[in-house]
C-alpha positions in Angstrom: 81.7 76.7 33.9 81.1 77.9 37.4 80.7 74.9 39.5 82.1 71.5 40.3 85.4 70.7 38.6 85.7 74.1 37.1 86.4 75.5 40.5 89.1 72.9 41.1 91.0 73.9 37.9 91.7 77.5 38.6 95.2 78.6 39.3 96.2 79.1 42.9 99.0 81.3 44.4 101.8 79.8 46.5 99.9 80.9 49.6 96.6 79.2 48.6 98.4 76.0 47.6 100.4 76.0 50.8 97.2 76.2 52.8 95.7 73.2 51.0 98.9 71.2 51.7 99.1 72.3 55.3 102.4 74.0 54.8 103.9 77.5 55.1 104.7 79.5 52.0 108.4 78.9 52.6 107.9 75.1 53.1 106.0 74.9 49.8 108.7 76.8 47.9 111.3 74.3 49.3 109.1 71.4 48.3 108.7 72.7 44.8 112.5 73.0 44.5 113.1 69.5 45.7 110.2 67.4 44.3 107.7 66.8 41.6 104.8 68.9 43.0 102.6 69.7 40.0 102.8 73.4 39.2 102.5 75.9 36.3 105.4 78.2 35.6 104.1 81.5 34.2 106.0 83.5 31.6 106.9 86.1 34.2 108.6 83.5 36.3 105.9 83.1 38.9 104.5 79.7 40.0 100.9 78.8 40.2 99.2 75.6 41.2 96.0 73.8 39.8 93.9 72.8 42.8 92.8 69.5 41.3 96.5 68.6 40.5 97.4 69.2 44.2 94.6 66.9 45.4 95.7 64.2 42.9 99.3 64.6 44.0 98.2 64.3 47.7 96.4 61.0 46.9 99.4 59.6 45.0 101.7 60.4 48.0 99.5 59.0 50.8 101.1 56.4 53.0 99.6 53.9 55.3 100.8 53.6 58.9 104.1 51.7 58.9 105.2 53.4 55.7 103.5 51.2 53.1 102.1 53.2 50.2 98.4 52.9 49.8 
């Protein structure tokens, strides 16, 4: 699988995931500690992110102007 969804399912580093979310690496690490950001914990203790999971999480956390959840 080399196109479409396959590309969205590869594991991203903290830096790449932070870029998608518009955050710094440090901000993403803090967000991971304090929330339910979808992530993969590797056996060596490192964290990775599945791109499609990040986009799904973004959609689920969108809010309309005035604070109402869309």
